[in-house]
VEXNU-22085 format. One record per residue (C-alpha): x, y, z; residue number from 1. Coordinates in Angstrom, 3 decimals. Each point is the difference from the previous one (the first is absolute). Layout:
residues N
<rec><x>X</x><y>Y</y><z>Z</z><n>NUM</n></rec>
...
This chain:
residues 235
<rec><x>-0.029</x><y>0.127</y><z>0.139</z><n>1</n></rec>
<rec><x>2.914</x><y>2.157</y><z>0.760</z><n>2</n></rec>
<rec><x>1.473</x><y>-0.420</y><z>-3.163</z><n>3</n></rec>
<rec><x>-3.043</x><y>0.644</y><z>-2.097</z><n>4</n></rec>
<rec><x>-0.594</x><y>3.149</y><z>1.887</z><n>5</n></rec>
<rec><x>3.665</x><y>1.059</y><z>-0.897</z><n>6</n></rec>
<rec><x>-0.223</x><y>-0.801</y><z>-3.344</z><n>7</n></rec>
<rec><x>-3.335</x><y>1.835</y><z>-0.556</z><n>8</n></rec>
<rec><x>1.623</x><y>2.997</y><z>1.627</z><n>9</n></rec>
<rec><x>2.888</x><y>-0.159</y><z>-2.398</z><n>10</n></rec>
<rec><x>-2.206</x><y>0.125</y><z>-2.890</z><n>11</n></rec>
<rec><x>-1.994</x><y>3.105</y><z>1.336</z><n>12</n></rec>
<rec><x>3.396</x><y>1.710</y><z>0.720</z><n>13</n></rec>
<rec><x>1.379</x><y>-0.961</y><z>-3.275</z><n>14</n></rec>
<rec><x>-3.226</x><y>1.671</y><z>-1.641</z><n>15</n></rec>
<rec><x>0.308</x><y>3.110</y><z>1.944</z><n>16</n></rec>
<rec><x>3.624</x><y>0.313</y><z>-0.833</z><n>17</n></rec>
<rec><x>-1.119</x><y>-0.602</y><z>-3.863</z><n>18</n></rec>
<rec><x>-2.398</x><y>3.024</y><z>0.438</z><n>19</n></rec>
<rec><x>2.532</x><y>2.245</y><z>1.268</z><n>20</n></rec>
<rec><x>2.671</x><y>-0.923</y><z>-2.614</z><n>21</n></rec>
<rec><x>-2.925</x><y>0.592</y><z>-3.226</z><n>22</n></rec>
<rec><x>-0.927</x><y>3.521</y><z>2.077</z><n>23</n></rec>
<rec><x>3.687</x><y>1.014</y><z>0.006</z><n>24</n></rec>
<rec><x>0.425</x><y>-0.849</y><z>-3.773</z><n>25</n></rec>
<rec><x>-2.951</x><y>1.863</y><z>-0.843</z><n>26</n></rec>
<rec><x>1.109</x><y>3.049</y><z>2.401</z><n>27</n></rec>
<rec><x>3.515</x><y>-0.205</y><z>-1.745</z><n>28</n></rec>
<rec><x>-1.223</x><y>0.207</y><z>-3.201</z><n>29</n></rec>
<rec><x>-2.230</x><y>2.914</y><z>1.135</z><n>30</n></rec>
<rec><x>3.296</x><y>1.883</y><z>1.200</z><n>31</n></rec>
<rec><x>1.581</x><y>-0.293</y><z>-3.264</z><n>32</n></rec>
<rec><x>-2.951</x><y>0.748</y><z>-2.221</z><n>33</n></rec>
<rec><x>-0.764</x><y>3.219</y><z>1.998</z><n>34</n></rec>
<rec><x>3.579</x><y>1.422</y><z>-0.513</z><n>35</n></rec>
<rec><x>-0.435</x><y>-1.336</y><z>-3.687</z><n>36</n></rec>
<rec><x>-3.080</x><y>1.907</y><z>-0.848</z><n>37</n></rec>
<rec><x>1.527</x><y>3.302</y><z>1.079</z><n>38</n></rec>
<rec><x>3.184</x><y>-0.431</y><z>-1.776</z><n>39</n></rec>
<rec><x>-1.906</x><y>-0.903</y><z>-3.255</z><n>40</n></rec>
<rec><x>-2.762</x><y>2.097</y><z>0.767</z><n>41</n></rec>
<rec><x>-1.960</x><y>-2.911</y><z>-0.391</z><n>42</n></rec>
<rec><x>-3.562</x><y>0.551</y><z>1.143</z><n>43</n></rec>
<rec><x>-1.477</x><y>-3.129</y><z>-0.882</z><n>44</n></rec>
<rec><x>2.632</x><y>-1.875</y><z>1.840</z><n>45</n></rec>
<rec><x>-0.760</x><y>2.489</y><z>2.979</z><n>46</n></rec>
<rec><x>-3.547</x><y>-1.105</y><z>-0.118</z><n>47</n></rec>
<rec><x>0.903</x><y>-3.514</y><z>0.177</z><n>48</n></rec>
<rec><x>1.905</x><y>0.464</y><z>3.369</z><n>49</n></rec>
<rec><x>-2.991</x><y>1.737</y><z>1.309</z><n>50</n></rec>
<rec><x>-2.309</x><y>-2.934</y><z>-1.100</z><n>51</n></rec>
<rec><x>2.557</x><y>-2.498</y><z>1.447</z><n>52</n></rec>
<rec><x>-0.264</x><y>1.273</y><z>3.186</z><n>53</n></rec>
<rec><x>-3.479</x><y>-1.594</y><z>0.803</z><n>54</n></rec>
<rec><x>1.850</x><y>-3.170</y><z>-0.762</z><n>55</n></rec>
<rec><x>2.409</x><y>0.418</y><z>2.648</z><n>56</n></rec>
<rec><x>-2.815</x><y>1.136</y><z>2.448</z><n>57</n></rec>
<rec><x>-1.496</x><y>-2.856</y><z>-0.521</z><n>58</n></rec>
<rec><x>2.717</x><y>-2.473</y><z>0.536</z><n>59</n></rec>
<rec><x>0.673</x><y>1.774</y><z>3.512</z><n>60</n></rec>
<rec><x>-3.636</x><y>-0.716</y><z>0.755</z><n>61</n></rec>
<rec><x>0.542</x><y>-3.730</y><z>-1.013</z><n>62</n></rec>
<rec><x>3.229</x><y>-0.194</y><z>1.919</z><n>63</n></rec>
<rec><x>-1.875</x><y>1.314</y><z>3.155</z><n>64</n></rec>
<rec><x>-2.819</x><y>-2.417</y><z>-0.674</z><n>65</n></rec>
<rec><x>2.669</x><y>-2.991</y><z>-0.127</z><n>66</n></rec>
<rec><x>1.819</x><y>0.980</y><z>3.207</z><n>67</n></rec>
<rec><x>-3.303</x><y>0.613</y><z>2.053</z><n>68</n></rec>
<rec><x>-0.960</x><y>-3.452</y><z>-1.327</z><n>69</n></rec>
<rec><x>3.338</x><y>-1.767</y><z>0.948</z><n>70</n></rec>
<rec><x>-0.190</x><y>1.545</y><z>3.595</z><n>71</n></rec>
<rec><x>-3.438</x><y>-0.847</y><z>0.714</z><n>72</n></rec>
<rec><x>0.277</x><y>-3.762</y><z>-1.532</z><n>73</n></rec>
<rec><x>3.901</x><y>-0.881</y><z>1.173</z><n>74</n></rec>
<rec><x>0.168</x><y>2.377</y><z>3.225</z><n>75</n></rec>
<rec><x>3.793</x><y>0.678</y><z>-0.659</z><n>76</n></rec>
<rec><x>2.337</x><y>1.014</y><z>2.598</z><n>77</n></rec>
<rec><x>3.574</x><y>1.136</y><z>0.452</z><n>78</n></rec>
<rec><x>1.774</x><y>0.009</y><z>-3.286</z><n>79</n></rec>
<rec><x>-2.854</x><y>-1.265</y><z>-1.929</z><n>80</n></rec>
<rec><x>-2.027</x><y>3.101</y><z>0.826</z><n>81</n></rec>
<rec><x>2.951</x><y>2.221</y><z>-0.800</z><n>82</n></rec>
<rec><x>0.169</x><y>-1.212</y><z>-3.401</z><n>83</n></rec>
<rec><x>-3.907</x><y>0.909</y><z>-0.406</z><n>84</n></rec>
<rec><x>0.245</x><y>3.132</y><z>1.466</z><n>85</n></rec>
<rec><x>3.166</x><y>0.790</y><z>-2.073</z><n>86</n></rec>
<rec><x>-2.062</x><y>-0.846</y><z>-3.134</z><n>87</n></rec>
<rec><x>-2.586</x><y>2.435</y><z>0.914</z><n>88</n></rec>
<rec><x>2.533</x><y>2.588</y><z>0.628</z><n>89</n></rec>
<rec><x>1.601</x><y>-0.221</y><z>-3.470</z><n>90</n></rec>
<rec><x>-3.319</x><y>-0.248</y><z>-1.639</z><n>91</n></rec>
<rec><x>-0.883</x><y>3.579</y><z>1.599</z><n>92</n></rec>
<rec><x>3.564</x><y>1.257</y><z>-0.918</z><n>93</n></rec>
<rec><x>-0.536</x><y>-0.990</y><z>-3.709</z><n>94</n></rec>
<rec><x>-3.530</x><y>1.490</y><z>-0.247</z><n>95</n></rec>
<rec><x>1.261</x><y>3.405</y><z>1.146</z><n>96</n></rec>
<rec><x>2.857</x><y>-0.396</y><z>-2.656</z><n>97</n></rec>
<rec><x>-2.584</x><y>-0.748</y><z>-2.519</z><n>98</n></rec>
<rec><x>-1.750</x><y>3.247</y><z>1.378</z><n>99</n></rec>
<rec><x>3.065</x><y>1.971</y><z>-0.978</z><n>100</n></rec>
<rec><x>0.431</x><y>-1.291</y><z>-3.179</z><n>101</n></rec>
<rec><x>-3.756</x><y>0.784</y><z>-0.930</z><n>102</n></rec>
<rec><x>0.985</x><y>3.521</y><z>1.100</z><n>103</n></rec>
<rec><x>2.764</x><y>0.460</y><z>-1.922</z><n>104</n></rec>
<rec><x>-2.186</x><y>-1.238</y><z>-3.183</z><n>105</n></rec>
<rec><x>-2.553</x><y>2.620</y><z>0.873</z><n>106</n></rec>
<rec><x>2.378</x><y>2.780</y><z>0.025</z><n>107</n></rec>
<rec><x>1.183</x><y>-1.187</y><z>-3.302</z><n>108</n></rec>
<rec><x>-3.033</x><y>1.297</y><z>-1.765</z><n>109</n></rec>
<rec><x>0.704</x><y>3.726</y><z>1.313</z><n>110</n></rec>
<rec><x>3.246</x><y>-0.116</y><z>-1.314</z><n>111</n></rec>
<rec><x>-0.642</x><y>-1.031</y><z>-3.454</z><n>112</n></rec>
<rec><x>1.027</x><y>2.706</y><z>-2.676</z><n>113</n></rec>
<rec><x>2.170</x><y>1.790</y><z>2.634</z><n>114</n></rec>
<rec><x>4.170</x><y>0.288</y><z>-0.835</z><n>115</n></rec>
<rec><x>1.971</x><y>-2.294</y><z>1.865</z><n>116</n></rec>
<rec><x>2.355</x><y>1.371</y><z>2.791</z><n>117</n></rec>
<rec><x>3.643</x><y>-0.832</y><z>-0.471</z><n>118</n></rec>
<rec><x>-0.507</x><y>-3.976</y><z>-0.496</z><n>119</n></rec>
<rec><x>-2.180</x><y>-0.181</y><z>3.320</z><n>120</n></rec>
<rec><x>-2.357</x><y>-2.478</y><z>-1.644</z><n>121</n></rec>
<rec><x>3.044</x><y>-2.366</y><z>-0.721</z><n>122</n></rec>
<rec><x>1.344</x><y>0.597</y><z>3.696</z><n>123</n></rec>
<rec><x>-3.405</x><y>-0.791</y><z>1.506</z><n>124</n></rec>
<rec><x>-0.235</x><y>-3.374</y><z>-1.990</z><n>125</n></rec>
<rec><x>3.468</x><y>-0.592</y><z>1.196</z><n>126</n></rec>
<rec><x>-1.125</x><y>0.468</y><z>3.552</z><n>127</n></rec>
<rec><x>-3.218</x><y>-2.164</y><z>-0.613</z><n>128</n></rec>
<rec><x>2.326</x><y>-3.027</y><z>-1.610</z><n>129</n></rec>
<rec><x>2.073</x><y>0.228</y><z>3.560</z><n>130</n></rec>
<rec><x>-3.009</x><y>-0.283</y><z>2.026</z><n>131</n></rec>
<rec><x>-1.455</x><y>-2.890</y><z>-2.375</z><n>132</n></rec>
<rec><x>3.551</x><y>-1.735</y><z>0.740</z><n>133</n></rec>
<rec><x>-0.300</x><y>0.258</y><z>3.768</z><n>134</n></rec>
<rec><x>-3.634</x><y>-1.347</y><z>-0.284</z><n>135</n></rec>
<rec><x>1.278</x><y>-2.976</y><z>-2.263</z><n>136</n></rec>
<rec><x>2.800</x><y>-0.491</y><z>2.605</z><n>137</n></rec>
<rec><x>-2.311</x><y>0.108</y><z>2.958</z><n>138</n></rec>
<rec><x>-2.443</x><y>-2.334</y><z>-1.326</z><n>139</n></rec>
<rec><x>2.712</x><y>-2.265</y><z>-0.834</z><n>140</n></rec>
<rec><x>1.297</x><y>-0.098</y><z>3.468</z><n>141</n></rec>
<rec><x>-3.596</x><y>-0.606</y><z>1.337</z><n>142</n></rec>
<rec><x>0.116</x><y>-3.353</y><z>-2.324</z><n>143</n></rec>
<rec><x>3.180</x><y>-1.021</y><z>1.387</z><n>144</n></rec>
<rec><x>-0.053</x><y>1.242</y><z>3.610</z><n>145</n></rec>
<rec><x>3.140</x><y>1.617</y><z>-0.642</z><n>146</n></rec>
<rec><x>0.410</x><y>2.997</y><z>2.796</z><n>147</n></rec>
<rec><x>3.387</x><y>1.100</y><z>-1.981</z><n>148</n></rec>
<rec><x>-1.823</x><y>0.776</y><z>-3.243</z><n>149</n></rec>
<rec><x>-2.479</x><y>2.069</y><z>1.934</z><n>150</n></rec>
<rec><x>2.670</x><y>1.777</y><z>1.869</z><n>151</n></rec>
<rec><x>1.571</x><y>0.876</y><z>-3.047</z><n>152</n></rec>
<rec><x>-3.034</x><y>1.750</y><z>-1.530</z><n>153</n></rec>
<rec><x>-0.528</x><y>1.854</y><z>3.381</z><n>154</n></rec>
<rec><x>3.249</x><y>1.454</y><z>-0.547</z><n>155</n></rec>
<rec><x>-0.550</x><y>0.829</y><z>-3.769</z><n>156</n></rec>
<rec><x>-2.893</x><y>2.279</y><z>1.187</z><n>157</n></rec>
<rec><x>2.637</x><y>2.754</y><z>0.565</z><n>158</n></rec>
<rec><x>0.796</x><y>-0.131</y><z>-3.929</z><n>159</n></rec>
<rec><x>-3.799</x><y>0.943</y><z>-0.794</z><n>160</n></rec>
<rec><x>0.268</x><y>2.804</y><z>2.465</z><n>161</n></rec>
<rec><x>2.670</x><y>1.485</y><z>-1.654</z><n>162</n></rec>
<rec><x>-1.284</x><y>-0.032</y><z>-3.288</z><n>163</n></rec>
<rec><x>-3.050</x><y>1.511</y><z>1.486</z><n>164</n></rec>
<rec><x>1.761</x><y>2.921</y><z>1.582</z><n>165</n></rec>
<rec><x>1.867</x><y>0.700</y><z>-3.244</z><n>166</n></rec>
<rec><x>-3.115</x><y>0.057</y><z>-2.025</z><n>167</n></rec>
<rec><x>-1.487</x><y>2.512</y><z>2.614</z><n>168</n></rec>
<rec><x>2.778</x><y>2.347</y><z>0.043</z><n>169</n></rec>
<rec><x>-0.653</x><y>-0.020</y><z>-4.036</z><n>170</n></rec>
<rec><x>-3.616</x><y>0.937</y><z>0.243</z><n>171</n></rec>
<rec><x>0.581</x><y>2.898</y><z>2.584</z><n>172</n></rec>
<rec><x>2.424</x><y>1.357</y><z>-2.252</z><n>173</n></rec>
<rec><x>-2.066</x><y>-0.171</y><z>-3.005</z><n>174</n></rec>
<rec><x>-3.050</x><y>1.463</y><z>1.836</z><n>175</n></rec>
<rec><x>2.215</x><y>2.861</y><z>1.417</z><n>176</n></rec>
<rec><x>1.370</x><y>0.858</y><z>-3.299</z><n>177</n></rec>
<rec><x>-3.052</x><y>-0.243</y><z>-1.807</z><n>178</n></rec>
<rec><x>-3.344</x><y>0.353</y><z>1.687</z><n>179</n></rec>
<rec><x>-1.722</x><y>-1.119</y><z>-2.986</z><n>180</n></rec>
<rec><x>1.691</x><y>-3.634</y><z>0.841</z><n>181</n></rec>
<rec><x>-1.954</x><y>-0.349</y><z>3.185</z><n>182</n></rec>
<rec><x>-2.800</x><y>-1.937</y><z>-0.761</z><n>183</n></rec>
<rec><x>1.859</x><y>-2.738</y><z>-2.282</z><n>184</n></rec>
<rec><x>2.850</x><y>-0.269</y><z>2.833</z><n>185</n></rec>
<rec><x>-2.676</x><y>-0.533</y><z>2.614</z><n>186</n></rec>
<rec><x>-1.298</x><y>-2.431</y><z>-1.830</z><n>187</n></rec>
<rec><x>3.663</x><y>-1.846</y><z>-0.488</z><n>188</n></rec>
<rec><x>0.667</x><y>0.657</y><z>3.639</z><n>189</n></rec>
<rec><x>-3.069</x><y>-1.672</y><z>1.208</z><n>190</n></rec>
<rec><x>0.867</x><y>-3.039</y><z>-2.577</z><n>191</n></rec>
<rec><x>3.496</x><y>-0.283</y><z>1.853</z><n>192</n></rec>
<rec><x>-1.258</x><y>0.269</y><z>3.384</z><n>193</n></rec>
<rec><x>-2.216</x><y>-2.963</y><z>-0.914</z><n>194</n></rec>
<rec><x>2.828</x><y>-2.048</y><z>-1.089</z><n>195</n></rec>
<rec><x>2.055</x><y>1.083</y><z>2.856</z><n>196</n></rec>
<rec><x>-2.941</x><y>-1.210</y><z>2.230</z><n>197</n></rec>
<rec><x>-0.155</x><y>-3.281</y><z>-1.999</z><n>198</n></rec>
<rec><x>3.502</x><y>-0.809</y><z>0.987</z><n>199</n></rec>
<rec><x>-0.857</x><y>0.670</y><z>3.766</z><n>200</n></rec>
<rec><x>-2.916</x><y>-2.403</y><z>-0.207</z><n>201</n></rec>
<rec><x>2.432</x><y>-2.434</y><z>-1.586</z><n>202</n></rec>
<rec><x>2.610</x><y>0.194</y><z>2.900</z><n>203</n></rec>
<rec><x>-2.988</x><y>-0.433</y><z>2.087</z><n>204</n></rec>
<rec><x>-0.397</x><y>-3.220</y><z>-1.693</z><n>205</n></rec>
<rec><x>3.357</x><y>-1.027</y><z>0.673</z><n>206</n></rec>
<rec><x>-0.033</x><y>0.682</y><z>3.381</z><n>207</n></rec>
<rec><x>-3.147</x><y>-2.335</y><z>0.219</z><n>208</n></rec>
<rec><x>2.046</x><y>-2.661</y><z>-1.509</z><n>209</n></rec>
<rec><x>2.940</x><y>0.129</y><z>2.106</z><n>210</n></rec>
<rec><x>-2.818</x><y>-0.209</y><z>3.088</z><n>211</n></rec>
<rec><x>-1.509</x><y>-2.824</y><z>-1.642</z><n>212</n></rec>
<rec><x>3.047</x><y>-2.040</y><z>-0.163</z><n>213</n></rec>
<rec><x>1.904</x><y>1.050</y><z>3.062</z><n>214</n></rec>
<rec><x>-3.175</x><y>0.943</y><z>2.467</z><n>215</n></rec>
<rec><x>1.753</x><y>3.614</y><z>0.578</z><n>216</n></rec>
<rec><x>-0.362</x><y>3.290</y><z>-1.887</z><n>217</n></rec>
<rec><x>3.418</x><y>1.636</y><z>-1.159</z><n>218</n></rec>
<rec><x>1.665</x><y>1.809</y><z>2.851</z><n>219</n></rec>
<rec><x>2.039</x><y>2.568</y><z>-1.756</z><n>220</n></rec>
<rec><x>-2.155</x><y>2.940</y><z>-1.460</z><n>221</n></rec>
<rec><x>-0.089</x><y>-0.287</y><z>-3.704</z><n>222</n></rec>
<rec><x>2.150</x><y>2.346</y><z>-1.969</z><n>223</n></rec>
<rec><x>-2.198</x><y>2.872</y><z>-1.385</z><n>224</n></rec>
<rec><x>1.095</x><y>3.153</y><z>-2.250</z><n>225</n></rec>
<rec><x>-3.489</x><y>1.515</y><z>-0.523</z><n>226</n></rec>
<rec><x>0.336</x><y>3.547</y><z>1.200</z><n>227</n></rec>
<rec><x>-3.541</x><y>1.038</y><z>-1.273</z><n>228</n></rec>
<rec><x>-2.466</x><y>-2.049</y><z>1.815</z><n>229</n></rec>
<rec><x>-1.987</x><y>2.948</y><z>1.071</z><n>230</n></rec>
<rec><x>-1.762</x><y>0.096</y><z>-3.777</z><n>231</n></rec>
<rec><x>-2.782</x><y>-1.989</y><z>-0.079</z><n>232</n></rec>
<rec><x>-0.742</x><y>-2.126</y><z>-3.483</z><n>233</n></rec>
<rec><x>-2.722</x><y>-2.438</y><z>0.675</z><n>234</n></rec>
<rec><x>-3.508</x><y>1.672</y><z>-1.634</z><n>235</n></rec>
């Protein structure tokens, strides 16, 4: 009987992990496509990102239902319960990253036809690729139960912060030199801030993976280089 219960729990947990990885793949795609739509001024691709966010939201609900079902039927304790709670937290972070990608896609339509600012669109895409790479690696760490990979992701968030700070200074310079650029630069700044926050959420996921494997959150504070956190971008 115990062996049967254990086997059923393993199947349930495998299903939960599969859903999280599927959701993660969609979010990775959303990150890249939202930045690509801006660089290419592709309004159709931006609309696709916005539409696919509903699929990401639906997967989070499915993950929540699956986790609730496991807790109700299997009554997991200790490490097993930690695995389920970690899955819920990862799904919540993925959903928020998807929302930020959707926000970038929404702003793309407002920038169609406006002149590009000194390669800023390409810079935003590079920043997005870095966050997508971090997310891919943290999902790999989750599958492998590898805290070393997760810690590497955690350290790389500083690179995203540095890219954001450089863009922030550029946009400030543009706006001070030519007030006519304020509208476009504000949209671009909010996009950059959205990407920086995606990096923060991915770093949170890395810390959850470390907690899942070791039972403890990292003791050392993560390295941060963002000096503009007083600015809000979620709307």
